[in-house]
C-alpha positions in Angstrom: 0.0 0.1 0.1 1.5 3.5 -0.7 0.8 6.9 1.0 1.6 9.3 -1.6 2.7 12.7 -0.7 2.1 15.7 -4.0 4.9 17.5 -3.2 5.8 17.9 -6.9 5.3 21.1 -9.0 2.5 19.5 -11.0 0.8 16.7 -9.7 -1.3 14.9 -12.5 -1.6 11.6 -11.2 -3.0 13.2 -7.8 -5.5 15.8 -9.5 -7.1 12.2 -10.5 -6.9 10.7 -7.2 -8.1 14.2 -5.3 -5.2 14.3 -2.9 -4.5 17.8 -1.9 0.1 18.9 -1.7 0.0 17.9 2.1 3.8 18.3 4.4 4.1 14.2 5.3 4.5 14.0 9.2 4.6 10.8 11.1 1.7 11.9 13.4 -0.3 12.0 9.6 1.3 9.0 8.2 -0.5 7.6 11.1 -3.7 8.5 10.8 -3.8 7.7 7.4 -2.9 4.0 7.7 -5.2 4.0 10.5 -8.1 5.2 8.8 -7.8 6.2 5.4 -9.3 3.5 2.2 -7.3 2.6 -0.5 -8.3 2.7 -4.5 -6.5 0.0 -6.4 -4.7 1.7 -9.4 -3.6 -1.0 -12.4 0.0 -0.7 -13.7 -0.2 -0.1 -17.9 2.3 -1.5 -19.7 3.7 0.0 -23.2 5.4 -2.9 -24.3 8.0 -3.7 -21.8 8.0 0.4 -19.6 5.1 0.5 -17.3 3.2 3.8 -16.4 0.4 4.7 -14.2 -1.2 8.2 -15.5 -0.9 9.1 -18.8 1.2 8.4 -22.0 1.7 11.2 -24.3 3.1 10.1 -27.7 4.8 12.1 -30.9 4.5 15.5 -30.5 2.4 15.9 -27.8 5.7 13.8 -25.6 7.7 16.5 -26.7 7.0 20.3 -25.5 5.7 18.0 -22.2 9.0 18.4 -20.4 9.4 18.9 -16.8 10.6 21.8 -15.0 9.9 25.1 -17.4 7.6 23.4 -19.9 5.2 25.3 -22.2 2.0 24.0 -20.2 3.1 24.7 -17.1 4.2 28.3 -18.3 0.4 28.8 -19.7 -1.6 27.9 -16.9 -2.6 24.4 -17.9 -5.5 25.0 -20.9 -5.8 22.3 -23.6 -6.4 25.6 -25.6 -2.7 26.8 -25.2 -1.6 23.0 -25.2 -2.9 22.4 -28.6 -2.0 26.2 -29.9 1.6 25.2 -28.8 1.7 22.5 -31.1 1.5 25.1 -34.4 3.4 28.2 -32.4 6.7 26.5 -30.4 7.3 23.7 -32.3 5.9 23.6 -35.9 4.7 20.1 -34.7 5.9 17.3 -36.8 2.9 14.7 -38.3 3.3 11.1 -37.8 2.1 8.4 -39.7 0.2 6.1 -37.3 -1.7 2.3 -37.9 -3.8 1.4 -35.4 -6.7 -0.5 -34.6 -10.0 0.1 -32.1 -12.8 -2.5 -30.8 -15.0 -0.6 -33.6 -13.2 0.0 -36.2 -10.7 -1.1 -38.8 -7.2 -1.0 -39.0 -6.9 3.0 -40.1 -3.7 5.4 -41.2 -3.7 8.1 -39.8 -0.8 11.2 -39.8 -1.6 12.9 -36.6 0.3 15.9 -34.5 0.6 12.8 -31.3 -2.0 11.2 -29.4 -2.6 10.5 -26.0 -3.5 6.7 -23.4 -4.5 7.7 -20.5 -6.0 6.2 -17.1 -5.9 9.3 -15.2 -7.2 12.8 -16.3 -4.9 15.0 -16.1 -1.1 15.8 -17.4 1.5 18.5 -18.8 0.7 20.5 -15.5 -3.0 20.2 -15.2 -4.4 19.6 -18.9 -7.2 17.5 -18.8 -6.7 15.0 -21.3 -9.6 12.8 -21.1 -13.6 13.7 -21.9 -14.3 11.1 -18.7 -15.5 13.1 -15.7 -13.8 10.3 -13.6 -10.0 7.9 -14.0 -10.5 4.8 -15.8 -8.6 2.7 -12.9 -10.5 -0.2 -14.4 -10.4 -2.4 -17.0 -10.2 -0.5 -20.3 -8.1 3.0 -20.7 -9.1 5.5 -23.0 -7.5 6.6 -26.5 -7.4 10.3 -27.7 -6.0 11.5 -31.2 -6.8 13.6 -33.8 -5.7 13.6 -37.7 -3.1 16.5 -38.6 -5.4 17.9 -41.3 -8.6 18.3 -38.8 -6.4 20.1 -36.0 -8.0 23.9 -36.6 -11.2 23.1 -36.9 -11.2 20.6 -33.7 -10.5 23.1 -31.5 -13.9 24.0 -29.7 -14.3 20.2 -29.0 -10.4 19.7 -27.9 -12.0 23.1 -25.5 -14.8 20.9 -24.5 -12.6 18.3 -22.6 -11.2 21.3 -20.0 -15.1 21.0 -18.6 -14.2 19.0 -15.7 -17.5 18.9 -14.5 -18.9 16.6 -17.3 -18.9 14.0 -19.3 -17.3 15.1 -22.7 -19.2 14.3 -25.3 -17.5 13.9 -28.5 -19.7 11.4 -31.1 -20.0 14.1 -33.3 -16.5 15.2 -33.5 -13.4 14.3 -35.6 -11.4 13.6 -32.6 -10.9 9.4 -32.3 -11.1 8.8 -28.5 -12.3 5.5 -27.2 -11.5 3.5 -24.2 -9.8 -0.1 -25.2 -8.4 -2.8 -23.2 -5.9 -3.3 -25.8 -4.2 -1.1 -28.3 -1.7 -1.2 -31.0 0.2 1.7 -32.7 2.4 1.1 -35.7 4.7 3.8 -37.6 7.4 3.7 -39.8 9.3 5.9 -37.9 10.7 6.1 -34.2 7.9 7.3 -32.1 8.3 9.8 -29.4 6.8 9.0 -25.8 6.9 9.9 -22.1 5.4 7.4 -19.9 4.2 9.7 -17.0 6.8 11.8 -17.9 9.7 9.3 -18.4 11.3 9.4 -22.2 10.8 6.1 -24.8 11.0 5.4 -28.4 9.5 3.0 -30.4 8.1 1.9 -33.4 5.3 0.0 -32.6 3.5 0.0 -29.4 1.3 -2.4 -27.7 -0.5 -0.9 -24.7 -2.3 -2.9 -22.3 -3.2 -3.5 -18.6 -0.4 -5.3 -17.2 -2.4 -7.5 -14.6 -0.2 -5.8 -12.1 -1.7 -3.2 -9.4 -0.8 -0.7 -6.7 -2.8 0.3 -3.9 -2.7 3.9 -2.9 -4.5 6.0 0.3 -7.2 7.9 -0.5 -6.7 11.3 2.4 
């Protein structure tokens, strides 16, 4: 069982657990162990790597740097997040092949994609259409064709509405809850797995079968 004290700059995983920053003290630890319930968090796998909260791929992975990254400097709104791709990076396009449970195999050009159990990444940016984290059998996959970026800004902003489930049925945004996902590319895909750098041409995402218990307090 893990007592998690969020003391970082962004604390994205803590946001999904609704934990507030608190200075750890012996009395607090004792109180949590004696009185707090736990939540079971599945561990995600990407090839041979593990993560818990969010994986970002493509240009999205390149701008979610730790410390003074662009997201933390522009208040963590997804509108700025998307705008930053064009203004800061002139983002590279990646041709990826993937298949979800409700579609045939698709090949698209995209600036990036997000695989999430949690709700936030990059300093408080909401990256999931859900109101609750997917700490269960499925995870969320979200991406967008490069050509649809400008026309989909309104739909992207909807995701920021943390007090409701975002309806993206009529949107150009590709999003689905999955148990397994394979993404392939002819070029190396840059990734951040909970902030840790990784690259590969073929990515297999799934629940690892492992789990951790976190105290809620």
